[in-house]
C-alpha positions as CSV (number, residue, x, y, z in Angstrom):
1,M,16.3,2.1,17.7
2,D,15.8,0.5,21.0
3,G,12.7,1.6,22.6
4,A,11.4,3.6,19.5
5,D,8.0,3.5,18.2
6,P,8.0,1.5,15.2
7,K,5.6,3.5,13.2
8,D,7.7,6.9,14.0
9,V,10.7,5.1,12.6
10,V,8.9,4.3,9.5
11,R,7.6,7.8,9.2
12,R,11.0,9.5,9.6
13,G,12.7,6.8,7.6
14,Y,10.5,7.7,4.6
15,D,10.8,11.4,5.3
16,A,14.5,10.9,4.8
17,V,14.7,8.6,1.9
18,S,11.8,9.9,-0.2
19,L,13.9,11.0,-3.2
20,R,16.3,8.2,-2.9
21,Y,13.6,5.6,-2.8
22,D,12.3,6.7,-6.1
23,E,15.4,6.6,-7.7
24,V,16.4,3.2,-6.3
25,Y,13.1,1.5,-7.1
26,G,12.4,3.0,-10.6
27,A,9.2,4.8,-9.6
28,G,8.5,6.0,-13.2
29,T,8.2,2.5,-14.6
30,K,7.4,-0.2,-11.9
31,Y,3.7,-1.6,-11.5
32,R,2.9,-0.7,-15.3
33,S,1.5,-4.1,-16.1
34,L,-0.1,-4.5,-12.8
35,L,-1.9,-1.1,-13.0
36,D,-3.1,-2.0,-16.7
37,D,-4.8,-5.2,-15.3
38,L,-6.2,-3.2,-12.5
39,C,-7.7,-0.9,-15.0
40,R,-9.2,-3.5,-16.7
41,R,-11.3,-4.7,-13.7
42,I,-12.5,-1.5,-12.3
43,P,-15.2,0.8,-13.7
44,A,-14.2,3.8,-15.8
45,G,-14.1,6.9,-13.6
46,G,-14.0,4.7,-10.5
47,T,-12.6,5.7,-7.0
48,V,-9.2,4.2,-6.0
49,L,-7.5,4.6,-2.6
50,D,-3.7,4.1,-2.7
51,L,-2.9,3.1,0.9
52,G,0.9,4.0,1.4
53,C,1.0,6.3,-1.6
54,G,4.5,7.4,-1.2
55,S,5.4,10.4,-3.5
56,G,2.4,9.7,-5.8
57,V,4.4,8.0,-8.6
58,P,3.6,5.8,-10.3
59,V,0.4,4.6,-8.7
60,A,-1.7,7.6,-8.2
61,R,-0.4,9.4,-11.4
62,A,-1.0,6.4,-13.7
63,L,-4.5,5.9,-12.1
64,A,-5.4,9.6,-12.2
65,A,-4.2,10.0,-15.8
66,A,-6.5,7.0,-16.6
67,G,-9.4,9.0,-15.3
68,Y,-9.9,7.4,-11.9
69,R,-10.8,9.5,-8.7
70,V,-7.6,8.8,-6.5
71,T,-7.2,9.4,-2.9
72,G,-3.6,8.6,-1.5
73,I,-2.6,8.3,2.2
74,D,0.8,7.8,3.8
75,I,2.4,8.3,7.0
76,S,5.3,10.3,5.8
77,E,4.8,14.1,5.6
78,V,7.6,14.5,3.1
79,Q,6.1,11.8,0.7
80,I,2.6,13.5,0.8
81,R,4.1,16.9,0.1
82,R,5.9,15.5,-2.8
83,A,2.8,13.6,-4.0
84,R,0.5,16.8,-4.1
85,E,3.2,18.6,-6.1
86,R,3.7,15.6,-8.6
87,V,-0.2,14.6,-8.8
88,P,-2.0,17.7,-8.4
89,Q,-5.2,15.9,-9.8
90,A,-5.5,13.5,-6.8
91,E,-6.2,14.0,-3.2
92,F,-3.6,13.1,-0.7
93,V,-4.2,13.0,3.0
94,H,-1.3,12.6,5.7
95,V,-2.3,10.0,8.1
96,D,-1.4,6.8,9.5
97,A,-3.3,4.0,7.5
98,T,-4.6,2.4,10.7
99,A,-6.2,5.6,12.0
100,A,-7.7,6.4,8.6
101,A,-11.6,6.9,8.3
102,F,-13.6,6.6,5.1
103,G,-17.4,5.8,4.5
104,A,-18.6,2.3,3.8
105,A,-18.4,1.3,0.1
106,S,-16.4,4.2,-0.9
107,F,-13.9,2.6,-3.2
108,D,-13.8,0.6,-6.4
109,A,-10.3,-0.7,-5.4
110,V,-7.9,-0.3,-2.6
111,V,-4.2,-0.8,-3.8
112,S,-1.3,-1.1,-1.1
113,F,2.2,-1.7,-2.3
114,Y,4.9,-2.3,0.1
115,A,3.1,-0.6,3.0
116,L,1.4,-3.2,4.9
117,I,4.9,-4.6,5.8
118,H,5.5,-1.5,7.7
119,I,2.6,-1.8,10.1
120,P,2.7,-3.9,13.3
121,L,1.4,-7.3,13.0
122,A,-1.3,-6.9,15.6
123,E,-2.7,-4.0,13.5
124,Q,-2.7,-5.6,10.2
125,P,-5.9,-7.7,10.5
126,P,-8.2,-4.9,11.9
127,L,-6.9,-2.6,9.0
128,L,-7.7,-5.4,6.5
129,R,-11.3,-5.7,7.9
130,R,-11.7,-1.9,7.6
131,I,-10.4,-2.0,4.1
132,A,-13.1,-4.5,3.2
133,G,-15.5,-2.3,4.4
134,W,-14.4,0.6,2.4
135,L,-14.6,-1.4,-0.9
136,R,-17.8,-1.4,-2.9
137,P,-19.3,-5.0,-3.6
138,G,-17.3,-6.5,-6.3
139,G,-14.5,-4.0,-5.3
140,W,-10.8,-5.2,-5.7
141,F,-7.8,-4.9,-2.9
142,V,-4.5,-5.4,-4.7
143,A,-1.5,-5.5,-2.1
144,T,1.8,-6.6,-1.6
145,T,2.5,-8.4,1.8
146,G,5.3,-10.4,3.4
147,H,6.0,-13.7,2.0
148,G,8.2,-14.9,4.8
149,E,7.8,-14.1,8.4
150,W,10.2,-11.5,9.6
151,T,10.4,-8.3,11.9
152,G,13.3,-6.3,12.0
153,T,15.3,-3.0,11.3
154,E,17.8,-1.9,8.9
155,E,20.3,1.0,9.8
156,N,20.8,3.6,7.5
157,W,18.2,2.5,4.8
158,L,19.2,3.2,1.3
159,G,22.0,5.5,2.6
160,G,19.5,7.9,3.7
161,G,20.9,8.5,7.2
162,A,17.8,7.0,9.0
163,P,16.7,3.2,10.0
164,M,13.6,1.6,8.6
165,W,11.5,-1.0,10.3
166,W,9.5,-3.8,8.8
167,S,7.0,-6.4,10.1
168,H,6.1,-9.4,7.8
169,A,3.7,-12.3,8.4
170,D,4.2,-15.1,6.0
171,A,2.1,-15.5,2.9
172,A,-0.2,-18.3,4.2
173,T,-1.0,-15.9,7.2
174,N,-1.7,-13.0,5.3
175,R,-4.0,-14.9,2.8
176,A,-5.7,-16.3,5.8
177,W,-6.1,-12.6,7.2
178,I,-7.4,-11.3,4.0
179,G,-10.1,-14.2,3.9
180,R,-11.2,-13.5,7.5
181,A,-11.8,-9.7,6.6
182,G,-14.4,-10.7,4.0
183,L,-12.6,-10.8,0.9
184,T,-12.0,-13.6,-1.7
185,V,-8.5,-14.0,-3.0
186,E,-8.7,-14.5,-6.5
187,R,-4.9,-14.7,-7.2
188,E,-1.7,-14.9,-5.4
189,D,1.8,-14.3,-7.0
190,F,5.4,-14.4,-5.6
191,V,7.4,-11.2,-6.3
192,P,11.1,-11.7,-6.0
193,E,13.3,-9.2,-4.7
194,G,17.1,-9.9,-3.8
195,D,17.3,-13.1,-1.9
196,G,13.8,-13.2,-1.0
197,G,10.6,-11.6,-2.2
198,H,6.8,-10.6,-1.4
199,A,3.5,-12.0,-2.0
200,L,1.0,-10.1,-4.3
201,F,-2.6,-10.7,-3.5
202,W,-5.6,-9.8,-5.8
203,A,-8.5,-10.1,-3.6
204,R,-12.2,-9.1,-4.1
205,R,-15.2,-8.0,-2.0
206,P,-18.0,-10.4,-2.9
207,P,-20.5,-8.6,-5.6
208,S,-23.3,-9.6,-3.3
209,A,-21.5,-8.3,0.0
């Protein structure tokens, strides 16, 4: 890991554990109530960006099945390949989120679950500003972030034979970054996991923006 590009560690890690990740984290059932809540907030047939889409299940699959036009992006080529196979009605792009380019006001919602925590801290605020620009006025940004500050690596993550790297700011910092990006935090929850957990933010681009 010493001297390795953190993003390359993340990419190779998810390439290695794509199947295992879905098994461990219950890909078919997680986020159900959260996605139902999101669908009540965005217009029927609207556009959604799934940033860090993984294998496309359950987020892209559930939103596409609900009639939304879904674009998913992910740094892992294996995850994108599997997403295209599993959710053919959505569009998937293999790209580093910090290098992705979309037009202004392209999406009614941007969702990002457990992806921002794999992006170097210095690159997170600029990405949040770009996400705000991709949202239509009144659009929603729903994302998990770090709850406590931590940067580190786990060797042989999920038994997949490759390390994984994370970089968290704490919840207060993430809240401030989201606000500075031009979004209004409407709700913040704590999502427990093991001995710790993550912050879940519901933020909105002001309707008059």
